[in-house]
C-alpha positions as CSV (number, residue, x, y, z in Angstrom):
1,M,-52.9,166.0,-187.7
2,S,-49.9,165.5,-186.5
3,K,-48.6,165.4,-182.4
4,V,-46.4,168.4,-181.4
5,A,-44.6,168.1,-178.5
6,L,-44.4,170.3,-176.0
7,T,-41.2,171.9,-173.8
8,P,-41.5,175.4,-172.3
9,K,-38.0,177.2,-172.0
10,T,-38.1,176.7,-168.2
11,H,-38.0,173.0,-168.6
12,T,-35.0,170.6,-169.5
13,T,-34.8,168.2,-171.9
14,P,-36.6,165.1,-171.2
15,P,-33.8,162.5,-170.0
16,A,-35.7,159.7,-171.9
17,K,-37.5,159.4,-175.0
18,F,-40.6,161.2,-173.6
19,S,-42.6,164.7,-174.3
20,H,-43.0,167.2,-171.0
21,G,-46.4,167.9,-173.1
22,V,-48.5,166.3,-176.3
23,R,-50.8,168.7,-178.1
24,K,-52.3,167.1,-181.3
25,G,-56.0,169.0,-182.5
26,N,-57.0,170.8,-179.2
27,I,-56.2,167.5,-177.0
28,L,-53.3,168.4,-174.8
29,Q,-51.8,165.8,-172.5
30,V,-48.9,167.0,-169.8
31,A,-46.5,164.4,-168.5
32,G,-45.8,164.1,-164.6
33,Q,-44.1,167.2,-163.4
34,V,-42.5,167.8,-160.7
35,G,-41.5,170.3,-158.0
36,F,-38.2,171.3,-160.5
37,L,-37.1,174.9,-160.2
38,P,-36.9,176.5,-163.6
39,A,-33.9,174.8,-165.9
40,V,-30.5,176.4,-165.7
41,E,-28.5,175.6,-168.6
42,G,-25.6,173.1,-167.3
43,Q,-27.0,172.6,-164.1
44,P,-28.9,169.6,-163.1
45,P,-32.9,169.9,-162.2
46,T,-32.9,171.3,-158.4
47,P,-36.4,170.8,-156.2
48,A,-37.6,174.4,-154.9
49,G,-37.9,173.2,-151.6
50,P,-37.6,170.6,-149.3
51,T,-41.3,171.2,-148.3
52,L,-44.8,169.6,-149.9
53,A,-45.9,173.7,-150.4
54,E,-42.9,174.5,-152.0
55,Q,-42.7,171.8,-154.1
56,T,-46.7,171.1,-154.9
57,L,-46.3,175.3,-156.1
58,Q,-43.6,174.7,-158.6
59,T,-44.9,171.7,-159.7
60,L,-48.7,173.1,-160.2
61,A,-46.5,176.1,-162.0
62,N,-44.4,173.6,-164.4
63,V,-47.8,172.0,-165.2
64,K,-49.1,175.2,-166.0
65,A,-46.1,176.0,-168.4
66,I,-46.9,173.1,-170.3
67,L,-50.3,173.9,-170.2
68,E,-49.6,177.8,-171.5
69,E,-46.8,176.3,-174.4
70,G,-49.7,174.3,-175.8
71,G,-52.5,177.6,-176.1
72,A,-54.1,176.2,-173.0
73,T,-55.4,177.5,-169.6
74,W,-55.9,175.7,-166.0
75,D,-59.8,176.2,-167.3
76,D,-59.2,173.5,-170.8
77,V,-57.9,170.7,-168.0
78,M,-60.4,168.0,-167.6
79,M,-58.2,165.4,-165.9
80,I,-55.1,166.2,-163.1
81,R,-53.6,163.0,-161.5
82,V,-51.7,163.4,-158.5
83,Y,-49.0,161.3,-156.9
84,L,-48.1,161.8,-153.5
85,T,-45.5,160.2,-151.5
86,D,-46.9,160.2,-148.3
87,V,-50.7,159.3,-147.1
88,D,-50.0,161.8,-144.2
89,H,-49.4,165.1,-146.9
90,F,-52.7,164.3,-148.3
91,A,-54.8,166.5,-146.6
92,E,-51.9,169.2,-146.6
93,F,-52.1,168.6,-150.2
94,N,-55.7,169.6,-150.3
95,E,-55.9,172.6,-148.5
96,I,-52.9,173.8,-151.2
97,Y,-54.9,172.4,-154.3
98,D,-58.4,174.6,-153.8
99,Q,-56.1,177.8,-152.2
100,Y,-54.8,177.4,-156.4
101,F,-57.9,176.7,-157.8
102,A,-60.1,179.0,-156.4
103,G,-60.2,181.6,-159.0
104,L,-61.6,178.8,-161.9
105,K,-63.6,179.9,-163.9
106,E,-65.0,177.1,-165.3
107,A,-65.8,173.7,-163.5
108,S,-62.8,172.1,-161.5
109,P,-61.1,169.4,-163.2
110,A,-61.9,165.5,-162.4
111,R,-59.1,164.8,-160.2
112,T,-57.4,161.0,-158.8
113,T,-54.6,160.7,-156.3
114,V,-52.8,157.9,-155.6
115,Y,-49.3,157.1,-153.6
116,V,-45.9,156.3,-155.3
117,G,-42.5,156.2,-154.6
118,L,-40.2,159.3,-156.6
119,P,-36.9,159.8,-156.5
120,K,-35.0,161.1,-153.6
121,G,-36.1,164.6,-152.1
122,L,-39.5,164.4,-154.4
123,L,-42.8,164.1,-152.6
124,I,-45.5,165.0,-155.1
125,E,-45.1,164.8,-159.7
126,I,-48.7,165.7,-161.2
127,D,-50.1,165.0,-164.7
128,A,-52.6,166.9,-166.6
129,L,-55.5,166.2,-169.3
130,G,-57.0,169.3,-171.1
131,V,-58.9,169.9,-173.9
132,L,-59.2,172.9,-175.7
133,G,-62.2,175.1,-177.3
């Protein structure tokens, strides 16, 4: 069984030797995604906006695009890791997260949230692990 790299049309080629997502069998790992708007040929990545809400919703859309590219949905996600740049964003993030996932049919995924440094202007990064079937 070989690994399959996943790069949706909405994403640019990664800037280093990694994949946006990888599927092997029924396991799908989504690499850390940030709130960049869908890729435009010949233009550098652009954040969805300066706010946590704008970046969170775009980040979740970017994760979802990779899940779909690999044949998965949010209901297949077992684990989500969230990386915030500011501890003061935790409550606001939880509100956005709870609203976003209110319609899940299955149990909510496990989640870890940590605080990190990200490139200037980026407030959040999210990765996910899915198991299909």
